C-alpha positions as CSV (number, residue, x, y, z in Angstrom):
1,X,56.1,31.9,28.0
2,X,59.8,32.2,29.5
3,X,60.9,31.6,33.2
4,X,64.3,31.9,34.1
5,X,66.1,30.4,36.6
6,X,69.7,31.5,38.2
7,X,71.1,29.5,40.3
8,X,74.1,30.7,43.3
9,X,77.5,29.6,42.0
10,X,79.3,29.5,45.6
11,X,81.3,33.0,46.3
12,X,82.0,33.6,43.0
13,X,79.3,35.5,42.5
14,X,78.4,33.3,39.3
15,X,75.7,31.1,38.4
16,X,73.9,28.6,36.2
17,X,71.3,30.4,33.7
18,X,68.2,27.8,33.2
19,X,65.3,29.0,30.8
20,X,61.4,27.4,31.5
21,X,59.9,27.3,28.3
22,X,56.7,26.3,26.6
23,X,56.2,25.6,23.5
24,X,53.7,23.8,20.7
25,X,55.4,21.4,19.7
26,X,55.0,17.6,20.0
27,X,56.8,14.8,22.3
28,X,58.5,15.0,25.0
29,X,60.1,17.6,27.2
30,X,63.1,18.2,26.7
31,X,66.6,19.9,28.5
32,X,69.1,21.0,26.6
33,X,72.7,21.5,27.3
34,X,72.4,25.3,27.5
35,X,70.2,25.1,30.2
36,X,66.8,25.1,28.3
37,X,63.6,23.2,29.1
38,X,61.1,22.9,26.7
39,X,57.4,21.7,27.9
40,X,55.4,21.1,25.0
41,X,51.7,22.7,24.7
42,X,48.0,21.2,23.4
43,X,45.2,21.9,22.4
44,X,42.2,20.8,24.4
45,X,40.6,18.8,22.6
46,X,37.8,17.6,25.0
47,X,36.1,20.9,25.3
48,X,36.7,22.5,21.9
49,X,34.1,21.0,19.6
50,X,35.5,24.2,17.0
51,X,39.5,22.6,16.6
52,X,40.4,21.5,13.3
53,X,42.4,19.2,14.9
54,X,39.7,16.9,16.6
55,X,39.8,13.1,16.0
56,X,37.5,10.5,17.7
57,X,38.9,7.2,17.7
58,X,36.8,6.0,21.1
59,X,33.9,3.2,19.9
60,X,31.7,5.5,21.7
61,X,31.7,9.3,22.5
62,X,28.4,11.1,24.5
63,X,27.6,14.6,24.3
64,X,25.0,16.0,26.3
65,X,23.5,18.6,25.5
66,X,23.1,21.2,28.7
67,X,19.9,21.0,30.3
68,X,17.2,23.2,28.3
69,X,20.1,24.0,25.9
70,X,20.4,22.9,22.6
71,X,23.2,22.0,20.2
72,X,23.1,23.2,17.1
73,X,24.9,22.4,13.5
74,X,25.0,25.5,11.1
75,X,26.3,25.7,6.9
76,X,28.9,28.0,6.5
77,X,26.5,30.6,5.7
78,X,25.1,30.2,9.5
79,X,22.1,28.3,8.4
80,X,20.7,26.0,10.5
81,X,21.5,22.5,9.2
82,X,19.7,20.4,12.6
83,X,19.4,21.4,16.5
84,X,19.2,18.7,18.7
85,X,16.9,19.7,21.5
86,X,17.2,18.9,25.4
87,X,13.9,20.6,26.2
88,X,11.1,17.8,23.9
89,X,14.4,15.3,23.2
90,X,14.1,16.0,19.6
91,X,16.0,16.8,16.6
92,X,14.8,19.4,14.2
93,X,15.7,19.8,10.8
94,X,15.8,22.8,8.9
95,X,16.1,26.3,9.6
96,X,13.4,29.2,9.0
97,X,10.6,26.1,8.9
98,X,12.1,23.2,10.3
99,X,10.4,19.8,11.3
100,X,11.0,17.4,14.0
101,X,12.1,14.0,13.6
102,X,10.3,11.2,15.8
103,X,12.9,9.4,18.6
104,X,11.4,6.0,18.6
105,X,11.6,3.9,15.4
106,X,8.3,3.0,13.7
107,X,7.0,-0.6,12.6
108,X,7.5,-2.1,9.6
109,X,5.6,-1.1,6.8
110,X,4.8,2.2,8.1
111,X,5.8,5.6,6.5
112,X,7.1,9.3,7.5
113,X,4.3,11.9,7.7
114,X,4.0,15.4,8.7
115,X,1.2,15.2,11.5
116,X,0.9,18.6,12.4
117,X,1.5,22.6,11.3
118,X,4.4,22.4,13.5
119,X,6.2,20.3,11.6
120,X,5.9,17.1,13.8
121,X,7.1,13.9,11.8
122,X,5.2,10.7,12.4
123,X,5.5,7.7,11.5
124,X,1.7,6.2,10.4
125,X,0.4,3.2,8.4
126,X,-0.9,4.4,5.1
127,X,-4.7,3.3,4.5
128,X,-6.1,3.6,1.5
129,X,-9.5,3.4,1.0
130,X,-12.4,3.3,-2.5
131,X,-15.8,5.2,-1.1
132,X,-17.4,4.3,-4.3
133,X,-16.9,1.2,-5.9
134,X,-16.8,1.3,-9.4
135,X,-20.0,-0.5,-11.0
136,X,-20.1,-2.5,-14.6
137,X,-23.1,-3.8,-16.3
138,X,-23.5,-7.5,-15.8
139,X,-26.7,-7.9,-18.5
140,X,-30.2,-6.6,-18.2
141,X,-33.2,-8.5,-20.0
142,X,-36.7,-8.1,-19.7
143,X,-38.9,-10.9,-21.6
144,X,-42.7,-12.9,-21.5
145,X,-41.4,-16.3,-22.2
146,X,-42.5,-19.9,-21.6
147,X,-39.0,-20.6,-19.8
148,X,-37.9,-24.0,-19.5
149,X,-36.4,-25.6,-16.5
150,X,-32.8,-27.0,-15.9
151,X,-31.8,-24.1,-19.4
152,X,-29.3,-21.3,-18.6
153,X,-30.3,-18.1,-19.4
154,X,-28.4,-14.8,-20.3
155,X,-29.6,-11.1,-21.3
156,X,-29.1,-10.8,-24.9
157,X,-28.5,-7.5,-27.1
158,X,-32.0,-7.2,-27.3
159,X,-32.5,-7.3,-23.9
160,X,-34.3,-10.3,-23.7
161,X,-32.8,-13.9,-22.8
162,X,-30.8,-16.4,-25.0
163,X,-30.7,-20.0,-23.8
164,X,-27.4,-21.0,-23.8
165,X,-28.3,-24.6,-22.7
166,X,-27.9,-26.4,-19.6
167,X,-25.7,-25.7,-16.4
168,X,-23.6,-29.0,-17.2
169,X,-22.6,-27.9,-20.8
170,X,-18.7,-27.6,-21.4
171,X,-18.8,-25.7,-24.7
172,X,-20.8,-23.1,-26.2
173,X,-21.1,-21.7,-30.1
174,X,-19.6,-18.5,-31.8
175,X,-23.7,-18.0,-32.8
176,X,-24.6,-17.8,-29.2
177,X,-22.0,-15.8,-28.5
178,X,-23.1,-13.5,-30.6
179,X,-26.1,-12.6,-29.9
180,X,-25.6,-12.3,-26.3
181,X,-25.1,-8.4,-23.9
182,X,-21.6,-7.4,-23.6
183,X,-19.4,-9.5,-21.3
184,X,-18.9,-7.6,-17.6
185,X,-15.5,-8.8,-17.9
186,X,-12.8,-9.8,-20.4
187,X,-9.3,-11.1,-19.5
188,X,-6.3,-10.6,-21.9
189,X,-4.0,-9.0,-19.2
190,X,-2.7,-10.9,-16.7
191,X,-3.3,-7.5,-14.0
192,X,-7.2,-7.5,-14.2
193,X,-8.6,-9.4,-11.6
194,X,-11.7,-11.5,-10.6
195,X,-13.0,-13.0,-7.2
196,X,-10.3,-11.4,-4.7
197,X,-12.7,-11.4,-2.1
198,X,-13.6,-7.7,-2.3
199,X,-15.7,-7.6,-5.4
200,X,-19.5,-8.6,-5.7
201,X,-22.6,-9.6,-8.0
202,X,-26.0,-7.4,-7.1
203,X,-28.8,-8.7,-8.8
204,X,-32.3,-6.8,-9.0
205,X,-35.1,-9.5,-10.1
206,X,-38.6,-10.1,-10.3
207,X,-40.9,-12.8,-11.4
208,X,-44.7,-13.7,-12.3
209,X,-44.1,-16.7,-12.0
210,X,-43.5,-19.3,-8.5
211,X,-40.5,-20.9,-8.7
212,X,-36.5,-21.0,-7.4
213,X,-34.3,-19.3,-9.8
214,X,-30.7,-19.9,-9.5
215,X,-27.9,-17.5,-10.5
216,X,-24.2,-18.4,-11.8
217,X,-21.8,-16.8,-13.6
218,X,-20.9,-18.4,-16.7
219,X,-17.1,-18.6,-18.0
220,X,-16.2,-19.0,-21.6
221,X,-12.7,-19.3,-22.8
222,X,-11.9,-17.4,-26.3
223,X,-8.0,-18.4,-27.0
224,X,-6.1,-17.8,-29.4
225,X,-7.0,-20.5,-31.9
226,X,-9.8,-21.8,-30.1
227,X,-12.6,-23.3,-32.8
228,X,-15.3,-21.0,-33.0
229,X,-17.9,-24.3,-32.8
230,X,-17.3,-25.3,-29.4
231,X,-15.3,-22.4,-27.0
232,X,-15.0,-23.8,-23.7
233,X,-17.5,-22.9,-21.0
234,X,-18.5,-23.6,-17.5
235,X,-20.7,-22.0,-14.8
236,X,-20.6,-21.4,-10.9
237,X,-23.3,-20.9,-9.1
238,X,-23.6,-17.8,-6.8
239,X,-26.7,-17.3,-5.4
240,X,-31.1,-18.3,-5.4
241,X,-34.0,-16.2,-5.5
242,X,-37.4,-18.0,-4.8
243,X,-40.7,-16.4,-5.3
244,X,-44.1,-17.7,-3.9
245,X,-45.4,-20.7,-2.5
246,X,-42.7,-21.6,0.2
247,X,-40.6,-19.0,-0.8
248,X,-40.2,-15.4,0.8
249,X,-40.9,-13.7,-1.8
250,X,-44.1,-12.7,-3.6
251,X,-44.6,-12.9,-7.2
252,X,-44.2,-9.7,-8.6
253,X,-42.1,-8.0,-6.5
254,X,-38.4,-6.8,-6.8
255,X,-35.9,-8.4,-4.9
256,X,-32.3,-7.4,-4.2
257,X,-29.4,-9.3,-3.9
258,X,-25.5,-9.0,-3.6
259,X,-23.6,-12.2,-4.0
260,X,-19.6,-12.5,-3.0
261,X,-18.3,-14.3,-5.8
262,X,-14.8,-14.9,-4.1
263,X,-14.1,-18.9,-3.0
264,X,-16.2,-20.2,-6.0
265,X,-13.5,-21.2,-8.8
266,X,-14.4,-17.8,-10.5
267,X,-10.6,-17.1,-11.9
268,X,-8.9,-15.1,-14.4
269,X,-7.4,-17.0,-17.4
270,X,-6.0,-16.2,-20.7
271,X,-8.4,-14.9,-22.7
272,X,-11.8,-16.0,-21.0
273,X,-14.9,-13.7,-20.9
274,X,-17.5,-13.8,-17.9
275,X,-21.5,-13.5,-17.9
276,X,-24.1,-13.5,-15.3
277,X,-27.2,-15.8,-16.3
278,X,-29.7,-17.9,-14.3
279,X,-31.8,-21.4,-14.4
280,X,-34.9,-21.9,-12.9
281,X,-36.6,-25.0,-10.9
282,X,-39.7,-25.4,-12.8
283,X,-40.5,-24.6,-16.0
284,X,-43.6,-21.7,-17.2
285,X,-46.5,-23.8,-18.5
286,X,-47.2,-20.5,-20.5
287,X,-45.5,-17.3,-21.0
288,X,-44.2,-15.5,-17.8
289,X,-42.7,-12.4,-17.9
290,X,-39.4,-12.1,-16.0
291,X,-36.8,-8.7,-15.3
292,X,-33.3,-9.2,-14.3
293,X,-30.8,-6.3,-13.8
294,X,-27.1,-7.3,-12.8
295,X,-23.8,-5.3,-12.0
296,X,-20.8,-6.2,-11.0
297,X,-18.6,-4.6,-8.1
298,X,-15.4,-4.2,-9.5
299,X,-12.7,-5.0,-6.8
300,X,-11.7,-2.4,-4.5
301,X,-8.2,-3.5,-3.9
302,X,-5.6,-1.3,-4.1
303,X,-1.3,-1.8,-4.2
304,X,1.3,0.4,-2.8
305,X,4.3,-0.1,-3.9
306,X,7.6,1.6,-2.8
307,X,10.4,2.2,-5.7
């Protein structure tokens, strides 16, 4: 733009020509000796978000979306990257099938998860549930025998019972171990667990003789180099079942029990193996039959790891 001012020069009729010019240069306005006034013109970066020279040095700047409007950020091809929506106060990410981000942060340990078919994403707590915990056989035996009191009996490979000593014995021989059934737990790796608070021993038991039976988890250590004649052994009591007389169960009836084995000092250690056995308060004066079915409910613990 150019504007010329012509001033009168007295009676001579001459005058001085002053030219006002707007330019795109930076700096202060200048007046040349020839009478040209240069006034720089700047782009209005406060209103033009598309200006290539837009810079921001303020600590905080807020862009208010118009009421009911949106702010879109597109890629060079015109595809929407993100949309900021005033109507529902959310940010949508994506073009044809966007998902909506939450507008509040979650709590520690929560995960982002799509919560509806419209693409809404929200913070949720991950919950893992095992509907049917795995069960492992822990011994089964049936035998008509003159069982002795205070002795410790464990199901053997023949489906009967083997006397492994007393509950106070601290060692067990290789010969006796060889006669027993399979242990229900066998450790050689620290990733295997037992008695974590979510595992149980289930017992189905019946007796023809009236007395009190006490049940144990028997732990045997078979570490490298351990002498076969005297492997370390210990027994931890897990529960009792009584038949006849002052006890609540009639002889020749089944009893079903489930015992939590956590907090009893039953621990995973080295190459330790585990059995279930029982002792009885009073000896059988003559052969009476016993029947025991034992299972171990494996721990239902699940560990979620983020990597």
